[in-house]
Each structure stands twice: as structure tokens, then as C-alpha cells.
C-alpha positions in Angstrom: 79.0 171.2 144.7 78.2 174.6 146.0 77.9 175.9 142.5 75.4 173.2 141.7 73.4 174.0 144.8 73.4 177.7 143.8 72.2 176.8 140.4 69.3 174.8 141.8 68.3 177.6 144.1 68.4 180.2 141.4 66.2 178.0 139.2 63.8 177.3 142.0 63.6 180.9 143.1 63.1 182.2 139.7 60.4 179.6 138.8 58.7 179.3 142.1 55.8 176.9 142.5 54.8 177.1 138.8 58.1 175.7 137.6 57.5 173.3 134.7 58.4 169.8 135.5 60.6 168.1 132.9 63.2 165.4 132.6 65.9 168.2 132.5 64.7 170.0 135.6 64.4 166.6 137.3 67.9 165.5 136.3 69.5 168.8 137.4 67.7 168.8 140.7 68.6 165.1 141.3 72.2 165.8 140.6 72.3 168.8 142.9 70.5 167.0 145.8 72.9 164.1 145.3 75.8 166.5 145.6 74.2 168.1 148.7 73.9 164.6 150.2 77.6 164.0 149.6 78.5 167.3 151.1 76.6 166.4 154.2 78.9 163.4 154.7 81.8 165.8 155.2 79.9 166.9 158.4 78.9 170.6 157.8 76.3 171.7 160.4 72.8 172.4 159.2 73.4 176.0 160.2 76.6 176.2 158.0 74.5 175.0 155.1 71.7 177.4 155.8 74.2 180.3 156.2 75.8 179.5 152.9 72.5 179.3 151.1 71.3 182.6 152.7 74.5 184.3 151.4 73.6 183.0 147.9 70.1 184.4 148.3 71.7 187.8 149.2 73.8 187.6 146.1 70.8 186.8 144.0 69.0 189.8 145.5 71.8 192.0 144.2 71.2 190.8 140.7 67.4 190.5 140.8 65.7 191.8 143.9 62.7 189.6 143.6 64.8 186.5 143.7 66.1 187.1 147.2 62.7 186.7 148.8 61.9 183.6 146.9 65.2 182.1 147.6 64.9 182.9 151.4 61.5 181.3 151.3 62.9 178.1 150.0 65.7 178.2 152.7 63.2 178.9 155.5 60.5 176.5 154.5 62.2 173.6 152.8 66.0 173.4 153.2 66.0 172.2 156.9 63.5 169.4 156.1 65.6 168.4 153.0 68.7 168.2 155.1 67.0 166.2 157.8 65.5 163.9 155.3 68.8 163.2 153.6 70.6 162.7 156.9 68.1 160.9 159.1 65.7 159.3 156.7 68.1 158.4 153.8 65.7 160.3 151.6 66.2 159.6 147.9 67.2 162.6 145.8 64.4 161.9 143.3 61.9 162.0 146.2 63.3 165.4 147.3 63.0 166.8 143.7 59.5 165.5 143.4 58.6 167.4 146.6 60.3 170.5 145.2 58.2 170.1 142.0 61.2 169.7 139.8 60.3 166.1 138.7 57.2 165.0 136.9 
């Protein structure tokens, strides 16, 4: 699951707000958000999830320095709301991916 989450964040960080929406990006995003939702059932804290993703952002920064800032931006601006939506509002993964502009 963590590998899938990392893949999503790499893709989102690299593409940014201009990411083309397609069935493939939508399916990948939906699968990853579904896995994140399942991971949340195992009761990690929001901070544990954010810390994990921030470490991924640092690793991305070692490969491509521009990606670290984009990745951190996603963590800071969207990840807490996504977690809250999944936990408290039973947010549908497709809705999350539409918000992230991964779905048409």
C-alpha cells in the first residue's frame, strides 16, 4: 500500500495541477486512495501518515529537487483533508481523485 501511495504522490507532484485526466490516472488514483482508506482502518495516526509521506517527499527531492516542493505542497494542502474525508465522511475514493484532478 505504501508503494502505491508513493506512486500516486510522485505522479501528482510531477504533473501538478495541469495533470491530464484520463481513465488510467483515475484508476491508479482510485486504487491508491482505496489502499490508503484500508490502511487507515489499521489505525495509524494522521501524523504517522503525514510523516511517512513527508519522508517520501524528501526521497523524491534527492532524485528530482523540484518534486520535493510539489510533493510537500500536496501533503500540506490536501493530505489532511483527504484523510479526514475518508475517516469521518466516508468519502468515496473516486470523489477524492476527482478533487485531485486525476479523474475526468
